[in-house]
C-alpha positions as CSV (number, residue, x, y, z in Angstrom):
1,M,84.7,171.8,-4.1
2,P,88.3,171.6,-5.2
3,P,89.6,167.9,-5.1
4,N,92.2,168.7,-2.5
5,E,89.8,170.3,0.0
6,R,88.8,168.1,2.9
7,V,85.3,167.8,4.2
8,N,85.0,169.0,7.7
9,P,82.6,166.6,9.5
10,E,82.2,169.2,12.3
11,R,80.6,171.7,9.9
12,D,76.9,171.4,9.4
13,D,75.8,172.2,5.9
14,G,72.3,170.8,6.4
15,L,73.4,167.6,4.7
16,A,72.9,164.3,6.4
17,I,75.9,162.0,6.4
18,A,75.0,158.4,6.0
19,E,77.5,155.9,7.3
20,R,78.1,152.9,5.2
21,P,76.8,149.8,6.9
22,K,79.4,147.3,7.7
23,T,79.0,144.0,5.9
24,K,79.9,140.7,7.5
25,K,81.6,137.9,5.7
26,P,79.1,135.1,5.0
27,R,79.0,132.4,7.6
28,K,80.8,129.3,6.6
29,Y,79.3,125.8,6.7
30,V,81.0,122.4,7.3
31,V,80.1,119.3,5.4
32,V,79.8,116.6,8.0
33,F,79.8,112.8,7.5
34,H,78.0,110.8,10.1
35,N,79.1,107.3,11.1
36,D,76.9,104.3,10.6
37,D,77.3,100.6,10.9
38,Y,76.7,99.7,7.2
39,T,78.6,102.1,4.9
40,T,82.0,100.6,4.2
41,M,85.2,102.5,5.0
42,E,86.3,102.0,1.4
43,F,83.2,103.7,0.1
44,V,83.6,106.7,2.5
45,V,87.2,107.1,1.3
46,H,86.1,106.9,-2.3
47,V,83.4,109.6,-1.8
48,L,85.8,111.9,0.0
49,M,88.2,111.6,-2.9
50,K,85.5,112.0,-5.6
51,F,83.5,114.9,-4.1
52,F,86.1,116.7,-1.9
53,H,89.2,116.1,-4.0
54,L,91.2,114.7,-1.0
55,D,94.1,112.4,-1.7
56,E,94.0,108.9,-0.4
57,T,95.9,109.7,2.8
58,G,93.7,112.7,3.6
59,A,90.5,110.8,2.8
60,T,91.6,107.9,5.0
61,S,92.3,110.3,7.9
62,V,88.9,111.9,7.7
63,M,87.2,108.4,7.4
64,L,89.0,107.3,10.6
65,N,87.9,110.4,12.4
66,I,84.3,109.6,11.3
67,H,84.7,106.0,12.5
68,R,86.2,107.0,15.9
69,K,84.2,110.2,16.8
70,G,81.0,109.3,15.1
71,Y,81.3,112.2,12.6
72,G,84.0,114.0,10.6
73,V,84.3,117.2,8.6
74,A,85.0,116.8,4.9
75,G,85.3,120.5,4.1
76,V,84.3,124.1,4.9
77,Y,82.3,126.1,2.3
78,T,79.7,128.8,1.8
79,R,76.2,127.6,2.7
80,D,75.0,126.9,-0.9
81,I,78.1,124.9,-1.8
82,A,78.1,122.9,1.5
83,E,74.4,122.0,1.0
84,T,74.9,121.1,-2.6
85,K,77.9,118.8,-1.8
86,A,76.0,117.1,1.1
87,S,73.1,116.5,-1.2
88,L,75.3,115.1,-4.0
89,V,77.0,112.8,-1.6
90,M,73.6,111.5,-0.2
91,D,72.3,110.9,-3.7
92,Y,75.5,109.1,-4.7
93,A,75.5,106.9,-1.6
94,K,71.8,106.0,-2.2
95,E,72.5,105.1,-5.8
96,H,75.2,102.7,-4.5
97,G,73.1,101.2,-1.8
98,H,74.7,102.9,1.2
99,P,72.8,104.6,4.0
100,L,75.6,107.2,4.4
101,K,74.4,110.4,6.1
102,C,76.1,113.7,5.1
103,T,74.9,117.1,6.4
104,A,75.9,120.8,6.0
105,E,76.2,122.5,9.5
106,P,77.1,126.0,10.5
107,E,80.8,126.3,11.2
108,G,81.5,125.6,14.9
109,F,78.7,123.1,15.3
110,G,79.0,120.9,18.4
111,G,81.7,123.2,19.8
112,S,84.3,122.0,17.2
113,D,85.8,123.8,14.3
114,E,87.8,120.8,13.2
């Protein structure tokens, strides 16, 4: 077939035409910090700066959100990265004697996309 000739989808040459399946973007996950009565605010700010590369103002803002609402979103990532970050934070907190809880949740959890 010459390169400038168009294929007529109405014509039946006995060939099956397979449509390319549409691919979806991978679902995003949020890394969520949960409030507790024992982990210090300073430690939470430190962890947000260390693992999520927030500046002090941004980390403080997220920490206050955690304190007021009971949870706060540290970042949005693909599933593997979110789960890895949550695990690293939990391990780090445990090493430093803090019961900080950090989870990876599908984006939009609890009706909030923060």
